[in-house]
C-alpha positions as CSV (number, residue, x, y, z in Angstrom):
1,X,76.0,121.5,96.2
2,X,79.5,120.4,95.3
3,X,81.3,122.2,92.6
4,X,81.2,119.9,89.6
5,X,84.7,121.0,88.4
6,X,86.0,121.2,84.9
7,X,84.9,118.1,82.8
8,X,87.9,116.5,81.0
9,X,86.1,113.4,79.6
10,X,82.5,112.6,78.9
11,X,80.9,109.2,79.1
12,X,81.4,108.6,75.4
13,X,85.1,109.7,75.6
14,X,85.7,107.4,78.5
15,X,84.2,104.5,76.5
16,X,86.5,105.4,73.6
17,X,89.6,105.5,75.8
18,X,88.7,102.0,77.2
19,X,88.3,100.6,73.7
20,X,91.7,102.1,72.7
21,X,93.4,100.6,75.8
22,X,91.9,97.2,75.0
23,X,93.2,97.3,71.4
24,X,96.6,98.4,72.5
25,X,96.7,95.4,74.9
26,X,95.6,93.1,72.0
27,X,98.3,94.5,69.7
28,X,101.0,93.8,72.3
29,X,99.7,90.4,73.3
30,X,97.7,89.0,70.3
31,X,98.0,85.3,71.5
32,X,99.4,85.5,75.0
33,X,97.2,84.8,78.0
34,X,97.0,87.5,80.6
35,X,95.0,88.5,83.7
36,X,93.5,91.9,84.1
37,X,93.6,92.9,87.8
38,X,91.5,95.9,88.8
39,X,92.7,97.8,91.8
40,X,90.0,98.4,94.4
41,X,87.9,100.5,93.9
42,X,87.7,102.2,90.6
43,X,90.1,100.0,88.8
44,X,87.8,97.0,89.2
45,X,85.0,98.2,86.9
46,X,87.6,99.5,84.4
47,X,89.2,96.0,84.3
48,X,85.8,94.4,83.8
49,X,85.0,96.9,80.9
50,X,88.4,96.2,79.3
51,X,87.7,92.4,79.6
52,X,84.3,92.8,77.9
53,X,85.9,94.7,74.9
54,X,88.8,92.2,74.7
55,X,86.4,89.2,74.7
56,X,84.9,90.5,71.5
57,X,88.2,89.7,69.9
58,X,89.3,86.6,71.8
59,X,88.2,84.3,74.6
60,X,89.6,83.5,78.0
61,X,90.5,87.0,79.3
62,X,90.8,86.6,83.0
63,X,89.9,89.3,85.5
64,X,90.5,89.8,89.2
65,X,90.4,92.5,91.9
66,X,93.1,93.5,94.3
67,X,92.8,95.5,97.5
68,X,96.2,97.1,98.4
69,X,95.2,98.7,101.7
70,X,97.5,96.7,103.9
71,X,100.5,97.4,101.6
72,X,100.2,101.2,101.4
73,X,102.8,103.4,103.0
74,X,100.6,106.3,103.8
75,X,98.0,107.2,106.5
76,X,95.1,105.8,104.5
77,X,96.5,102.3,105.1
78,X,94.9,102.4,108.6
79,X,91.4,103.4,107.4
80,X,88.7,100.8,107.3
81,X,86.2,100.4,104.4
82,X,83.4,97.9,104.0
83,X,85.3,96.2,101.2
84,X,88.6,96.1,103.2
85,X,90.8,93.2,102.1
86,X,88.6,92.1,99.2
87,X,90.9,90.4,96.8
88,X,89.7,88.0,94.2
89,X,92.2,86.4,91.8
90,X,91.2,83.4,89.6
91,X,94.4,81.4,90.0
92,X,98.0,81.3,91.3
93,X,99.9,84.1,89.6
94,X,103.2,82.2,89.3
95,X,104.6,83.0,85.8
96,X,101.5,84.8,84.7
97,X,101.3,88.0,82.7
98,X,99.3,90.4,85.0
99,X,98.0,93.7,83.8
100,X,97.1,96.0,86.7
101,X,94.2,98.4,85.9
102,X,93.5,101.6,87.8
103,X,91.7,104.8,87.1
104,X,94.3,107.4,87.9
105,X,98.1,107.2,88.1
106,X,99.5,109.9,90.4
107,X,102.4,109.4,92.8
108,X,103.0,105.7,91.9
109,X,102.5,104.6,95.6
110,X,99.3,102.7,94.9
111,X,101.0,100.8,92.1
112,X,104.0,100.0,94.4
113,X,101.5,98.7,96.9
114,X,99.8,96.6,94.3
115,X,103.0,95.0,93.1
116,X,103.8,94.2,96.7
117,X,100.4,92.7,97.3
118,X,100.5,90.6,94.0
119,X,103.6,88.8,95.3
120,X,101.6,87.3,98.1
121,X,99.7,85.3,95.4
122,X,102.7,84.0,93.5
123,X,105.5,85.5,91.4
124,X,104.1,86.9,88.2
125,X,106.2,86.4,85.0
126,X,105.5,90.0,84.1
127,X,103.5,92.9,85.4
128,X,102.1,95.7,83.2
129,X,100.0,98.8,84.0
130,X,96.9,100.2,82.3
131,X,95.4,103.4,83.6
132,X,92.5,105.6,82.4
133,X,94.5,108.8,83.3
134,X,98.1,109.6,84.0
135,X,98.1,112.9,85.9
136,X,101.9,113.2,86.4
137,X,103.6,114.3,89.6
138,X,105.2,110.9,90.2
139,X,107.1,110.2,93.5
140,X,108.3,106.8,92.4
141,X,109.7,105.5,89.1
142,X,106.5,103.9,87.8
143,X,105.1,104.5,84.3
144,X,102.0,103.1,82.6
145,X,102.3,100.7,79.7
146,X,98.8,101.7,78.5
147,X,97.3,105.1,79.2
148,X,93.9,106.5,78.0
149,X,94.8,110.2,78.8
150,X,97.9,111.9,79.9
151,X,97.2,115.2,81.6
152,X,99.5,116.9,84.2
153,X,97.4,118.2,87.1
154,X,99.0,120.5,89.6
155,X,99.0,119.9,93.4
156,X,96.1,122.4,93.9
157,X,93.6,120.0,92.1
158,X,92.6,116.4,91.9
159,X,90.8,114.2,89.4
160,X,87.4,112.8,90.1
161,X,86.6,109.7,88.0
162,X,82.9,108.9,88.0
163,X,82.0,105.4,86.8
164,X,78.4,104.2,86.1
165,X,79.0,101.0,88.1
166,X,79.8,103.0,91.2
167,X,78.4,106.5,90.6
168,X,75.5,106.0,88.2
169,X,77.3,107.9,85.4
170,X,80.7,108.2,83.7
171,X,82.9,111.4,83.7
172,X,86.3,112.7,84.5
173,X,86.5,116.1,86.3
174,X,89.3,118.3,87.6
175,X,88.3,119.3,91.2
176,X,89.9,122.0,93.4
177,X,91.6,120.8,96.6
178,X,89.8,121.9,99.7
179,X,91.8,124.1,102.2
180,X,94.2,122.0,104.3
181,X,93.8,118.9,102.0
182,X,96.6,117.3,100.0
183,X,96.2,116.1,96.4
184,X,97.2,112.6,97.3
185,X,94.5,112.4,100.0
186,X,91.8,113.9,97.8
187,X,92.8,111.7,94.8
188,X,91.7,108.5,96.6
C-alpha cells in the first residue's frame, strides 16, 4: 500500500480555497468577461468548480480546457496519454481575458507551455493564473495572480492533489520522492 503522505488540505479546506479564489477573481473583475481555462488534467475540474462558484454571483463565466503536451520542454512531452491533445475552448481568444487554472505551480514550465499553446487560438488581451497550491522552487519568472495555498516544498517531496472528479475524493498530500525520481517528474 502506498504511503498516504502528510495531509496538507482536507476536502473541506480545498472547497474553502476554491471559494476564496473565486471571490478574489470577482473582486478583481466585477463586470469584465473572462474565460477560465483549466490545464489538463487536474486544472480542468478546478476550473469547472471555480466557474460553478462564480456563476452563483454572475452569469456567463466561460470555461475551457487546454492540453499543453506538445508545448512542453521536458521529456514528458513525448509521452502519450488517452486524452493527448484534448483542448476545448469556447471561442477565439483574440483580446480575451484568460485565467489559466492549475492545481500546483512548481517550476513554471507548465504555465510557459500553456501560454505558448494559448497563442495558437488567438492573442489574448490578458492572461492571469489561478492555482490551488504554489509550492515554490520556480525555474521561470512566473507567479500566480490567485493562489489558494503557498507552501514551499523541497526537492525531496512532491504534492499529490486528489480531486473527487478524478480520484473519488479531495485532498492535498506531501509525498516523498522515490529513489532516482525528480520532483518535477513526480509532480505531474
